C-alpha positions, -999 to +999 in steps of 0.1 A: +234+627+219+196+628+212+194+591+219+212+596+252+187+621+265+157+605+247+130+584+264+148+552+253+182+565+263+202+557+294+198+592+309+160+588+312+162+551+321+187+556+350+173+589+360+139+574+364+154+545+384+171+569+408+139+588+412+119+557+419+145+545+445+143+578+463+105+579+463+103+543+476+128+551+503+108+581+515+075+561+514+092+534+535+105+559+560+072+577+564+053+544+570+079+532+595+075+562+618+051+544+642+078+517+644+054+488+647+045+493+610+081+485+599+071+450+588+042+462+567+062+490+552+091+467+543+067+442+527+051+470+506+085+483+495+096+449+484+063+444+465+069+476+445+106+469+438+102+433+427+073+443+404+095+471+390+123+448+382+099+427+362+084+459+345+050+451+361+046+481+384+020+507+376+023+536+401+048+534+429+027+551+456-005+533+446+012+498+445+030+506+478-001+515+498-022+487+482+004+462+495+007+480+528-030+477+535-032+441+523-003+429+544-006+452+574-019+426+598+004+398+589+034+421+584+029+436+619+024+402+635+056+389+618+077+420+627+068+422+664+082+389+675+113+394+653+119+429+669+114+414+704+139+386+696+165+411+683+161+433+714+165+403+737+195+390+719+212+424+718+212+425+756+234+394+756+255+401+726+264+436+737+273+424+772+244+441+790+234+407+803+265+386+812+262+349+805+288+321+802+305+315+769+285+285+758+252+305+761+268+334+744+277+313+714+242+298+713+227+334+713+251+343+685+240+314+663+204+323+670+211+359+660+226+347+627+196+325+620+172+352+629+190+375+604+188+348+577+150+346+583+146+383+584+162+388+550+137+365+533+105+368+553+092+402+542+100+397+505+082+364+507+052+380+523+052+407+496+047+383+467+031+352+482+000+345+503+012+323+531+001+315+566+021+328+596+040+296+603+046+288+567+062+322+562+088+315+589+094+280+576+099+291+540+122+320+550+143+296+572+144+270+544+153+294+516+177+315+536+198+284+546+195+267+512+206+297+492+233+308+516+253+327+489+223+349+482+217+354+519+254+364+525+253+388+495+221+405+509+237+408+543+268+424+527+247+448+508+229+458+540+263+463+558+276+485+529+244+506+530+248+510+568+284+520+565+275+545+538+250+561+563+275+559+592+305+574+573+285+603+558+268+612+591+234+602+578+237+621+545+222+593+525+198+580+551+168+587+528+184+570+498+201+539+511+169+519+519+159+520+483+194+510+472+193+480+495+158+471+482+169+474+446+200+451+448+185+426+473+153+423+451+175+415+421+189+385+441+157+374+458+134+375+428+157+351+410+154+327+439+116+330+440+114+321+403+132+288+410+101+278+430+074+297+410+087+303+374+054+319+365+059+348+389+054+382+371+048+363+338+018+369+316-001+338+326-037+326+331-041+326+368-073+305+365-054+278+348-026+279+375-051+276+403-070+248+386-038+229+380-028+232+416-062+221+428-061+191+405-026+182+419-039+186+454-016+216+462-042+243+463-032+253+498+004+261+488+015+297+486-001+317+458+007+351+444-005+381+463-012+399+430-037+374+415-067+395+404-092+400+432-121+388+411-104+354+406-095+351+443-131+361+453-146+334+431-121+309+444-131+316+480-167+316+471-165+282+455-148+268+487-175+283+509-202+268+488-185+234+490-181+237+528-218+247+533-229+218+512-208+191+528-202+203+564-229+179+577-216+148+559 
């Protein structure tokens, strides 16, 4: 019984997990209130949860707002066109705008692909430093290649939605964290297929040097690489450009 309630016991372990899930849900809700910040808030929530699953998180609120500030611009720019696309498609799919059957099917397929991209794009942004177009390409590629993971994430989302709907919103402040927890489990495994060193204790200088040597320095890098290393990397590139721009 002492082991059950101890710091190493399941009571403390799962109690802490439930508390973290609830705190993350509340933070996500609060930062989504302006609506246009949903993208940045979702990105920050995925950053915290994926780090937690790897036992790399420090403080939930600190990590959340650090990622929120870092990815605010890109997260917002990614979210706005996605939100506009969903709004436009909903007019057709709900029958508000009546079109012929062929166009309706085309919109339905576009809606499915947009959902596939949406499932991956904010988790990708939370852990990798990518350009705007590369984010959409990577999300589209991974979402369609790993269709089983995509379907499972979609089913988890539907179950969370049904839980909120059937309980008249009783669990509305809890289910976002539940979805983040289970979907992060699935997605982080896929990310590690492409970047096995993610969340590992590695020498980032060595990784960046290796990629530069192989000519892939412009590929996606981790968003949590120490700032002093990234600052030096950018400084070195600036010095090279200033030296060679007149050649």
